[in-house]
Biopython code that builds the backbone (N, CA, C, O; Angstrom):
import numpy as np
from Bio.PDB.StructureBuilder import StructureBuilder

atoms = [
    (1, "MET", "N", (-18.692, 70.427, -32.685)),
    (1, "MET", "CA", (-18.944, 69.502, -33.761)),
    (1, "MET", "C", (-19.276, 70.258, -35.049)),
    (1, "MET", "O", (-18.861, 69.863, -36.138)),
    (2, "LYS", "N", (-20.023, 71.340, -34.907)),
    (2, "LYS", "CA", (-20.374, 72.123, -36.093)),
    (2, "LYS", "C", (-19.143, 72.745, -36.734)),
    (2, "LYS", "O", (-19.047, 72.830, -37.959)),
    (3, "VAL", "N", (-18.212, 73.174, -35.912)),
    (3, "VAL", "CA", (-16.991, 73.786, -36.429)),
    (3, "VAL", "C", (-16.157, 72.741, -37.173)),
    (3, "VAL", "O", (-15.622, 73.018, -38.246)),
    (4, "ALA", "N", (-16.049, 71.548, -36.602)),
    (4, "ALA", "CA", (-15.274, 70.492, -37.244)),
    (4, "ALA", "C", (-15.900, 70.079, -38.575)),
    (4, "ALA", "O", (-15.188, 69.837, -39.550)),
    (5, "THR", "N", (-17.218, 70.000, -38.615)),
    (5, "THR", "CA", (-17.907, 69.637, -39.851)),
    (5, "THR", "C", (-17.711, 70.709, -40.911)),
    (5, "THR", "O", (-17.434, 70.398, -42.069)),
    (6, "ALA", "N", (-17.852, 71.954, -40.524)),
    (6, "ALA", "CA", (-17.642, 73.051, -41.471)),
    (6, "ALA", "C", (-16.195, 73.083, -41.944)),
    (6, "ALA", "O", (-15.929, 73.344, -43.118)),
    (7, "LEU", "N", (-15.269, 72.820, -41.047)),
    (7, "LEU", "CA", (-13.858, 72.793, -41.417)),
    (7, "LEU", "C", (-13.567, 71.670, -42.413)),
    (7, "LEU", "O", (-12.787, 71.857, -43.347)),
    (8, "CYS", "N", (-14.181, 70.521, -42.222)),
    (8, "CYS", "CA", (-14.012, 69.415, -43.173)),
    (8, "CYS", "C", (-14.507, 69.819, -44.558)),
    (8, "CYS", "O", (-13.855, 69.519, -45.558)),
    (9, "MET", "N", (-15.637, 70.487, -44.625)),
    (9, "MET", "CA", (-16.169, 70.901, -45.923)),
    (9, "MET", "C", (-15.269, 71.956, -46.575)),
    (9, "MET", "O", (-15.034, 71.911, -47.782)),
    (10, "ILE", "N", (-14.776, 72.889, -45.788)),
    (10, "ILE", "CA", (-13.895, 73.927, -46.329)),
    (10, "ILE", "C", (-12.599, 73.311, -46.853)),
    (10, "ILE", "O", (-12.134, 73.663, -47.937)),
    (11, "VAL", "N", (-12.022, 72.396, -46.087)),
    (11, "VAL", "CA", (-10.793, 71.729, -46.519)),
    (11, "VAL", "C", (-11.048, 70.949, -47.802)),
    (11, "VAL", "O", (-10.219, 70.963, -48.712)),
    (12, "CYS", "N", (-12.178, 70.276, -47.879)),
    (12, "CYS", "CA", (-12.504, 69.510, -49.084)),
    (12, "CYS", "C", (-12.606, 70.417, -50.307)),
    (12, "CYS", "O", (-12.065, 70.093, -51.364)),
    (13, "VAL", "N", (-13.286, 71.530, -50.175)),
    (13, "VAL", "CA", (-13.424, 72.461, -51.300)),
    (13, "VAL", "C", (-12.058, 73.027, -51.696)),
    (13, "VAL", "O", (-11.753, 73.139, -52.884)),
    (14, "LEU", "N", (-11.242, 73.381, -50.714)),
    (14, "LEU", "CA", (-9.911, 73.906, -51.017)),
    (14, "LEU", "C", (-9.022, 72.865, -51.698)),
    (14, "LEU", "O", (-8.268, 73.182, -52.618)),
    (15, "VAL", "N", (-9.123, 71.625, -51.236)),
    (15, "VAL", "CA", (-8.319, 70.571, -51.851)),
    (15, "VAL", "C", (-8.785, 70.327, -53.283)),
    (15, "VAL", "O", (-7.961, 70.135, -54.178)),
    (16, "MET", "N", (-10.100, 70.334, -53.507)),
    (16, "MET", "CA", (-10.594, 70.139, -54.872)),
    (16, "MET", "C", (-10.168, 71.287, -55.785)),
    (16, "MET", "O", (-9.867, 71.073, -56.959)),
    (17, "ALA", "N", (-10.143, 72.488, -55.248)),
    (17, "ALA", "CA", (-9.741, 73.640, -56.062)),
    (17, "ALA", "C", (-8.244, 73.638, -56.352)),
    (17, "ALA", "O", (-7.801, 74.255, -57.320)),
    (18, "SER", "N", (-7.468, 72.957, -55.529)),
    (18, "SER", "CA", (-6.016, 72.959, -55.702)),
    (18, "SER", "C", (-5.515, 71.821, -56.588)),
    (18, "SER", "O", (-4.311, 71.573, -56.635)),
    (19, "TYR", "N", (-6.389, 71.138, -57.275)),
    (19, "TYR", "CA", (-5.997, 69.984, -58.082)),
    (19, "TYR", "C", (-4.858, 70.280, -59.070)),
    (19, "TYR", "O", (-3.886, 69.526, -59.111)),
    (20, "PRO", "N", (-4.949, 71.340, -59.855)),
    (20, "PRO", "CA", (-3.865, 71.565, -60.836)),
    (20, "PRO", "C", (-2.495, 71.767, -60.193)),
    (20, "PRO", "O", (-1.480, 71.375, -60.769)),
    (21, "TRP", "N", (-2.453, 72.365, -59.023)),
    (21, "TRP", "CA", (-1.172, 72.634, -58.364)),
    (21, "TRP", "C", (-0.717, 71.446, -57.523)),
    (21, "TRP", "O", (0.481, 71.195, -57.399)),
    (22, "THR", "N", (-1.664, 70.720, -56.949)),
    (22, "THR", "CA", (-1.313, 69.611, -56.075)),
    (22, "THR", "C", (-0.889, 68.376, -56.864)),
    (22, "THR", "O", (0.162, 67.789, -56.605)),
    (23, "VAL", "N", (-1.711, 67.996, -57.816)),
    (23, "VAL", "CA", (-1.453, 66.758, -58.554)),
    (23, "VAL", "C", (-0.672, 67.039, -59.827)),
    (23, "VAL", "O", (0.285, 66.327, -60.133)),
    (24, "GLY", "N", (-1.055, 68.039, -60.554)),
    (24, "GLY", "CA", (-0.349, 68.393, -61.777)),
    (24, "GLY", "C", (-0.822, 67.594, -62.980)),
    (24, "GLY", "O", (-1.752, 66.792, -62.901)),
    (25, "LYS", "N", (-0.147, 67.842, -64.098)),
    (25, "LYS", "CA", (-0.482, 67.141, -65.332)),
    (25, "LYS", "C", (-0.014, 65.693, -65.253)),
    (25, "LYS", "O", (1.036, 65.408, -64.679)),
    (26, "PRO", "N", (-0.791, 64.779, -65.828)),
    (26, "PRO", "CA", (-0.316, 63.386, -65.848)),
    (26, "PRO", "C", (0.905, 63.250, -66.745)),
    (26, "PRO", "O", (1.003, 63.911, -67.779)),
    (27, "PRO", "N", (1.825, 62.400, -66.348)),
    (27, "PRO", "CA", (3.020, 62.219, -67.172)),
    (27, "PRO", "C", (2.695, 61.441, -68.450)),
    (27, "PRO", "O", (1.725, 60.685, -68.510)),
    (28, "ALA", "N", (3.520, 61.645, -69.449)),
    (28, "ALA", "CA", (3.352, 60.910, -70.703)),
    (28, "ALA", "C", (3.703, 59.441, -70.482)),
    (28, "ALA", "O", (4.440, 59.098, -69.558)),
    (29, "ARG", "N", (3.173, 58.594, -71.330)),
    (29, "ARG", "CA", (3.461, 57.161, -71.207)),
    (29, "ARG", "C", (4.942, 56.857, -71.421)),
    (29, "ARG", "O", (5.445, 55.820, -70.989)),
    (30, "SER", "N", (5.614, 57.758, -72.081)),
    (30, "SER", "CA", (7.038, 57.540, -72.348)),
    (30, "SER", "C", (7.924, 57.908, -71.152)),
    (30, "SER", "O", (9.130, 57.661, -71.168)),
    (31, "GLU", "N", (7.314, 58.504, -70.113)),
    (31, "GLU", "CA", (8.094, 58.878, -68.920)),
    (31, "GLU", "C", (8.570, 57.623, -68.185)),
    (31, "GLU", "O", (8.051, 56.525, -68.384)),
    (32, "SER", "N", (9.562, 57.823, -67.341)),
    (32, "SER", "CA", (10.111, 56.696, -66.585)),
    (32, "SER", "C", (9.121, 56.227, -65.517)),
    (32, "SER", "O", (8.187, 56.942, -65.156)),
    (33, "VAL", "N", (9.345, 55.038, -65.034)),
    (33, "VAL", "CA", (8.461, 54.436, -64.029)),
    (33, "VAL", "C", (8.437, 55.255, -62.732)),
    (33, "VAL", "O", (7.352, 55.447, -62.185)),
    (34, "PRO", "N", (9.560, 55.746, -62.211)),
    (34, "PRO", "CA", (9.498, 56.547, -60.975)),
    (34, "PRO", "C", (8.649, 57.815, -61.125)),
    (34, "PRO", "O", (7.965, 58.211, -60.180)),
    (35, "VAL", "N", (8.684, 58.445, -62.284)),
    (35, "VAL", "CA", (7.877, 59.659, -62.498)),
    (35, "VAL", "C", (6.400, 59.302, -62.487)),
    (35, "VAL", "O", (5.597, 59.999, -61.866)),
    (36, "ARG", "N", (6.037, 58.229, -63.165)),
    (36, "ARG", "CA", (4.628, 57.811, -63.178)),
    (36, "ARG", "C", (4.186, 57.331, -61.807)),
    (36, "ARG", "O", (3.043, 57.562, -61.412)),
    (37, "ARG", "N", (5.085, 56.657, -61.064)),
    (37, "ARG", "CA", (4.763, 56.204, -59.719)),
    (37, "ARG", "C", (4.524, 57.397, -58.792)),
    (37, "ARG", "O", (3.587, 57.384, -57.993)),
    (38, "ASP", "N", (5.362, 58.419, -58.894)),
    (38, "ASP", "CA", (5.176, 59.622, -58.070)),
    (38, "ASP", "C", (3.840, 60.292, -58.371)),
    (38, "ASP", "O", (3.158, 60.767, -57.463)),
    (39, "TYR", "N", (3.471, 60.327, -59.641)),
    (39, "TYR", "CA", (2.177, 60.906, -60.013)),
    (39, "TYR", "C", (1.034, 60.071, -59.436)),
    (39, "TYR", "O", (0.051, 60.624, -58.943)),
    (40, "ALA", "N", (1.154, 58.764, -59.492)),
    (40, "ALA", "CA", (0.120, 57.882, -58.944)),
    (40, "ALA", "C", (-0.013, 58.070, -57.433)),
    (40, "ALA", "O", (-1.122, 58.063, -56.898)),
    (41, "ILE", "N", (1.105, 58.235, -56.758)),
    (41, "ILE", "CA", (1.072, 58.455, -55.304)),
    (41, "ILE", "C", (0.413, 59.794, -54.989)),
    (41, "ILE", "O", (-0.411, 59.879, -54.078)),
    (42, "ARG", "N", (0.768, 60.847, -55.738)),
    (42, "ARG", "CA", (0.129, 62.160, -55.527)),
    (42, "ARG", "C", (-1.369, 62.081, -55.777)),
    (42, "ARG", "O", (-2.155, 62.642, -55.015)),
    (43, "SER", "N", (-1.766, 61.396, -56.826)),
    (43, "SER", "CA", (-3.189, 61.275, -57.156)),
    (43, "SER", "C", (-3.938, 60.508, -56.071)),
    (43, "SER", "O", (-5.021, 60.918, -55.654)),
    (44, "ALA", "N", (-3.365, 59.400, -55.614)),
    (44, "ALA", "CA", (-4.014, 58.595, -54.572)),
    (44, "ALA", "C", (-4.127, 59.380, -53.266)),
    (44, "ALA", "O", (-5.146, 59.308, -52.579)),
    (45, "THR", "N", (-3.078, 60.127, -52.927)),
    (45, "THR", "CA", (-3.124, 60.955, -51.722)),
    (45, "THR", "C", (-4.178, 62.041, -51.850)),
    (45, "THR", "O", (-4.904, 62.326, -50.899)),
    (46, "TYR", "N", (-4.259, 62.639, -53.016)),
    (46, "TYR", "CA", (-5.248, 63.695, -53.275)),
    (46, "TYR", "C", (-6.672, 63.154, -53.116)),
    (46, "TYR", "O", (-7.477, 63.721, -52.377)),
    (47, "PHE", "N", (-6.973, 62.068, -53.804)),
    (47, "PHE", "CA", (-8.321, 61.519, -53.729)),
    (47, "PHE", "C", (-8.624, 60.932, -52.352)),
    (47, "PHE", "O", (-9.770, 60.973, -51.904)),
    (48, "GLY", "N", (-7.625, 60.395, -51.687)),
    (48, "GLY", "CA", (-7.818, 59.909, -50.325)),
    (48, "GLY", "C", (-8.156, 61.040, -49.366)),
    (48, "GLY", "O", (-9.008, 60.889, -48.490)),
    (49, "THR", "N", (-7.486, 62.168, -49.536)),
    (49, "THR", "CA", (-7.772, 63.334, -48.694)),
    (49, "THR", "C", (-9.195, 63.823, -48.916)),
    (49, "THR", "O", (-9.900, 64.143, -47.958)),
    (50, "ILE", "N", (-9.616, 63.882, -50.157)),
    (50, "ILE", "CA", (-10.993, 64.298, -50.448)),
    (50, "ILE", "C", (-11.986, 63.334, -49.817)),
    (50, "ILE", "O", (-12.965, 63.759, -49.205)),
    (51, "CYS", "N", (-11.739, 62.049, -49.964)),
    (51, "CYS", "CA", (-12.649, 61.054, -49.391)),
    (51, "CYS", "C", (-12.726, 61.169, -47.870)),
    (51, "CYS", "O", (-13.815, 61.131, -47.297)),
    (52, "LEU", "N", (-11.590, 61.308, -47.228)),
    (52, "LEU", "CA", (-11.586, 61.410, -45.764)),
    (52, "LEU", "C", (-12.293, 62.670, -45.271)),
    (52, "LEU", "O", (-13.025, 62.621, -44.283)),
    (53, "THR", "N", (-12.081, 63.790, -45.946)),
    (53, "THR", "CA", (-12.760, 65.013, -45.493)),
    (53, "THR", "C", (-14.264, 64.929, -45.738)),
    (53, "THR", "O", (-15.049, 65.417, -44.925)),
    (54, "LEU", "N", (-14.673, 64.318, -46.844)),
    (54, "LEU", "CA", (-16.112, 64.160, -47.087)),
    (54, "LEU", "C", (-16.745, 63.194, -46.096)),
    (54, "LEU", "O", (-17.869, 63.418, -45.647)),
    (55, "ILE", "N", (-16.040, 62.129, -45.751)),
    (55, "ILE", "CA", (-16.553, 61.197, -44.742)),
    (55, "ILE", "C", (-16.632, 61.897, -43.390)),
    (55, "ILE", "O", (-17.605, 61.719, -42.658)),
    (56, "GLY", "N", (-15.622, 62.689, -43.052)),
    (56, "GLY", "CA", (-15.664, 63.443, -41.798)),
    (56, "GLY", "C", (-16.832, 64.411, -41.750)),
    (56, "GLY", "O", (-17.486, 64.550, -40.716)),
    (57, "ALA", "N", (-17.097, 65.080, -42.864)),
    (57, "ALA", "CA", (-18.226, 66.005, -42.916)),
    (57, "ALA", "C", (-19.549, 65.253, -42.812)),
    (57, "ALA", "O", (-20.481, 65.730, -42.164)),
    (58, "ALA", "N", (-19.640, 64.090, -43.439)),
    (58, "ALA", "CA", (-20.875, 63.309, -43.371)),
    (58, "ALA", "C", (-21.125, 62.796, -41.956)),
    (58, "ALA", "O", (-22.252, 62.849, -41.465)),
    (59, "VAL", "N", (-20.093, 62.306, -41.309)),
    (59, "VAL", "CA", (-20.241, 61.822, -39.927)),
    (59, "VAL", "C", (-20.598, 62.984, -38.999)),
    (59, "VAL", "O", (-21.467, 62.847, -38.138)),
    (60, "GLY", "N", (-19.938, 64.110, -39.169)),
    (60, "GLY", "CA", (-20.249, 65.289, -38.354)),
    (60, "GLY", "C", (-21.680, 65.754, -38.553)),
    (60, "GLY", "O", (-22.362, 66.102, -37.589)),
    (61, "SER", "N", (-22.139, 65.764, -39.797)),
    (61, "SER", "CA", (-23.523, 66.157, -40.078)),
    (61, "SER", "C", (-24.504, 65.187, -39.453)),
    (61, "SER", "O", (-25.531, 65.598, -38.912)),
    (62, "TRP", "N", (-24.193, 63.901, -39.524)),
    (62, "TRP", "CA", (-25.066, 62.893, -38.933)),
    (62, "TRP", "C", (-25.150, 63.076, -37.419)),
    (62, "TRP", "O", (-26.235, 62.978, -36.846)),
    (63, "LEU", "N", (-24.019, 63.342, -36.767)),
    (63, "LEU", "CA", (-24.025, 63.545, -35.315)),
    (63, "LEU", "C", (-24.790, 64.817, -34.930)),
    (63, "LEU", "O", (-25.521, 64.828, -33.939)),
    (64, "ILE", "N", (-24.624, 65.872, -35.704)),
    (64, "ILE", "CA", (-25.357, 67.112, -35.427)),
    (64, "ILE", "C", (-26.854, 66.883, -35.577)),
    (64, "ILE", "O", (-27.640, 67.332, -34.743)),
    (65, "LEU", "N", (-27.245, 66.193, -36.628)),
    (65, "LEU", "CA", (-28.662, 65.898, -36.856)),
    (65, "LEU", "C", (-29.227, 65.026, -35.748)),
    (65, "LEU", "O", (-30.341, 65.252, -35.276)),
    (66, "ARG", "N", (-28.464, 64.042, -35.341)),
    (66, "ARG", "CA", (-28.917, 63.151, -34.267)),
    (66, "ARG", "C", (-29.135, 63.928, -32.970)),
    (66, "ARG", "O", (-30.122, 63.704, -32.270)),
    (67, "ARG", "N", (-28.225, 64.833, -32.653)),
    (67, "ARG", "CA", (-28.362, 65.639, -31.439)),
    (67, "ARG", "C", (-29.561, 66.580, -31.532)),
    (67, "ARG", "O", (-30.282, 66.767, -30.553)),
    (68, "ALA", "N", (-29.775, 67.169, -32.703)),
    (68, "ALA", "CA", (-30.918, 68.069, -32.888)),
    (68, "ALA", "C", (-32.233, 67.308, -32.725)),
    (68, "ALA", "O", (-33.174, 67.815, -32.113)),
    (69, "ARG", "N", (-32.299, 66.086, -33.275)),
    (69, "ARG", "CA", (-33.516, 65.286, -33.109)),
    (69, "ARG", "C", (-33.757, 64.944, -31.648)),
    (69, "ARG", "O", (-34.894, 64.986, -31.177)),
    (70, "HIS", "N", (-32.692, 64.604, -30.929)),
    (70, "HIS", "CA", (-32.826, 64.293, -29.509)),
    (70, "HIS", "C", (-33.331, 65.508, -28.738)),
    (70, "HIS", "O", (-34.232, 65.383, -27.908)),
    (71, "ASP", "N", (-32.762, 66.673, -29.001)),
    (71, "ASP", "CA", (-33.202, 67.895, -28.325)),
    (71, "ASP", "C", (-34.651, 68.218, -28.653)),
    (71, "ASP", "O", (-35.403, 68.657, -27.783)),
    (72, "TYR", "N", (-35.048, 68.004, -29.906)),
    (72, "TYR", "CA", (-36.432, 68.270, -30.311)),
    (72, "TYR", "C", (-37.394, 67.335, -29.586)),
    (72, "TYR", "O", (-38.432, 67.775, -29.091)),
    (73, "ARG", "N", (-37.058, 66.045, -29.521)),
    (73, "ARG", "CA", (-37.930, 65.093, -28.810)),
    (73, "ARG", "C", (-38.056, 65.457, -27.340)),
    (73, "ARG", "O", (-39.142, 65.396, -26.764)),
    (74, "GLU", "N", (-36.939, 65.835, -26.741)),
    (74, "GLU", "CA", (-36.963, 66.201, -25.321)),
    (74, "GLU", "C", (-37.820, 67.449, -25.096)),
    (74, "GLU", "O", (-38.602, 67.497, -24.147)),
    (75, "ALA", "N", (-37.682, 68.441, -25.947)),
    (75, "ALA", "CA", (-38.484, 69.657, -25.815)),
    (75, "ALA", "C", (-39.960, 69.353, -26.042)),
    (75, "ALA", "O", (-40.816, 69.890, -25.339)),
    (76, "SER", "N", (-40.265, 68.502, -27.009)),
    (76, "SER", "CA", (-41.658, 68.133, -27.266)),
    (76, "SER", "C", (-42.254, 67.403, -26.073)),
    (76, "SER", "O", (-43.392, 67.665, -25.684)),
    (77, "ARG", "N", (-41.482, 66.484, -25.488)),
    (77, "ARG", "CA", (-41.954, 65.743, -24.320)),
    (77, "ARG", "C", (-42.204, 66.700, -23.153)),
    (77, "ARG", "O", (-43.221, 66.582, -22.469)),
    (78, "ASN", "N", (-41.302, 67.633, -22.920)),
    (78, "ASN", "CA", (-41.474, 68.594, -21.826)),
    (78, "ASN", "C", (-42.688, 69.490, -22.067)),
    (78, "ASN", "O", (-43.437, 69.781, -21.135)),
    (79, "ASN", "N", (-42.885, 69.927, -23.305)),
    (79, "ASN", "CA", (-44.047, 70.760, -23.616)),
    (79, "ASN", "C", (-45.352, 70.001, -23.407)),
    (79, "ASN", "O", (-46.325, 70.558, -22.899)),
    (80, "LEU", "N", (-45.371, 68.723, -23.799)),
    (80, "LEU", "CA", (-46.578, 67.915, -23.609)),
    (80, "LEU", "C", (-46.856, 67.698, -22.134)),
    (80, "LEU", "O", (-48.011, 67.754, -21.712)),
    (81, "GLU", "N", (-45.818, 67.449, -21.340)),
    (81, "GLU", "CA", (-46.008, 67.273, -19.901)),
    (81, "GLU", "C", (-46.550, 68.540, -19.265)),
    (81, "GLU", "O", (-47.426, 68.473, -18.402)),
    (82, "ARG", "N", (-46.043, 69.692, -19.678)),
    (82, "ARG", "CA", (-46.555, 70.964, -19.133)),
    (82, "ARG", "C", (-48.002, 71.196, -19.529)),
    (82, "ARG", "O", (-48.769, 71.771, -18.756)),
    (83, "LEU", "N", (-48.383, 70.764, -20.704)),
    (83, "LEU", "CA", (-49.744, 70.941, -21.181)),
    (83, "LEU", "C", (-50.707, 70.010, -20.450)),
    (83, "LEU", "O", (-51.812, 70.418, -20.092)),
    (84, "VAL", "N", (-50.299, 68.770, -20.228)),
    (84, "VAL", "CA", (-51.166, 67.777, -19.600)),
    (84, "VAL", "C", (-51.245, 67.985, -18.101)),
    (84, "VAL", "O", (-52.330, 67.872, -17.531)),
    (85, "VAL", "N", (-50.139, 68.284, -17.444)),
    (85, "VAL", "CA", (-50.100, 68.456, -15.992)),
    (85, "VAL", "C", (-49.731, 69.906, -15.699)),
    (85, "VAL", "O", (-48.551, 70.235, -15.581)),
    (86, "PRO", "N", (-50.740, 70.776, -15.579)),
    (86, "PRO", "CA", (-50.425, 72.189, -15.307)),
    (86, "PRO", "C", (-49.873, 72.370, -13.891)),
    (86, "PRO", "O", (-50.240, 71.643, -12.968)),
    (87, "GLU", "N", (-48.995, 73.343, -13.742)),
    (87, "GLU", "CA", (-48.393, 73.638, -12.439)),
    (87, "GLU", "C", (-49.157, 74.774, -11.774)),
    (87, "GLU", "O", (-49.798, 75.589, -12.438)),
    (88, "ASP", "N", (-49.073, 74.810, -10.411)),
    (88, "ASP", "CA", (-49.643, 75.920, -9.656)),
    (88, "ASP", "C", (-48.724, 77.128, -9.797)),
    (88, "ASP", "O", (-47.681, 77.062, -10.447)),
    (89, "ASP", "N", (-49.135, 78.242, -9.171)),
    (89, "ASP", "CA", (-48.310, 79.427, -9.184)),
    (89, "ASP", "C", (-46.993, 79.214, -8.435)),
    (89, "ASP", "O", (-45.992, 79.860, -8.744)),
    (90, "ASP", "N", (-46.991, 78.304, -7.447)),
    (90, "ASP", "CA", (-45.797, 78.027, -6.666)),
    (90, "ASP", "C", (-44.882, 77.044, -7.373)),
    (90, "ASP", "O", (-43.795, 76.759, -6.871)),
    (91, "GLY", "N", (-45.279, 76.525, -8.502)),
    (91, "GLY", "CA", (-44.459, 75.547, -9.217)),
    (91, "GLY", "C", (-44.775, 74.120, -8.815)),
    (91, "GLY", "O", (-44.107, 73.182, -9.251)),
    (92, "ARG", "N", (-45.838, 73.947, -7.948)),
    (92, "ARG", "CA", (-46.203, 72.601, -7.532)),
    (92, "ARG", "C", (-47.315, 72.058, -8.426)),
    (92, "ARG", "O", (-48.079, 72.808, -9.035)),
    (93, "VAL", "N", (-47.375, 70.763, -8.481)),
    (93, "VAL", "CA", (-48.419, 70.111, -9.290)),
    (93, "VAL", "C", (-49.654, 69.930, -8.479)),
    (93, "VAL", "O", (-50.648, 69.400, -8.976)),
]
sb = StructureBuilder()
sb.init_structure("model")
sb.init_model(0)
sb.init_chain("A")
sb.init_seg("    ")
for serial, (resi, resn, name, xyz) in enumerate(atoms, 1):
    if name == "N":
        sb.init_residue(resn, " ", resi, " ")
    sb.init_atom(name, np.array(xyz, "f"), 0.0, 1.0, " ", f" {name:<3s}", serial, name[0])
structure = sb.get_structure()
């Protein structure tokens, strides 16, 4: 999960850095409709990709945090049980 989250962030940064090459300059208003439509499609795809990678990174971060909290609670519970109920040398209570 950590690798996927990191990969989403890396892809997002790379996509944002590639804006001039990916999307390009906006066409002039005097350009034909197909040229402006192609630019609009490239722009929508670009921003959609950024949104999806950021959402993927946010979901991945949330899942990682949730798992870390669960592990912390479990470790705290186990530590408290060991403190309250000490074990013998044989491992028996």
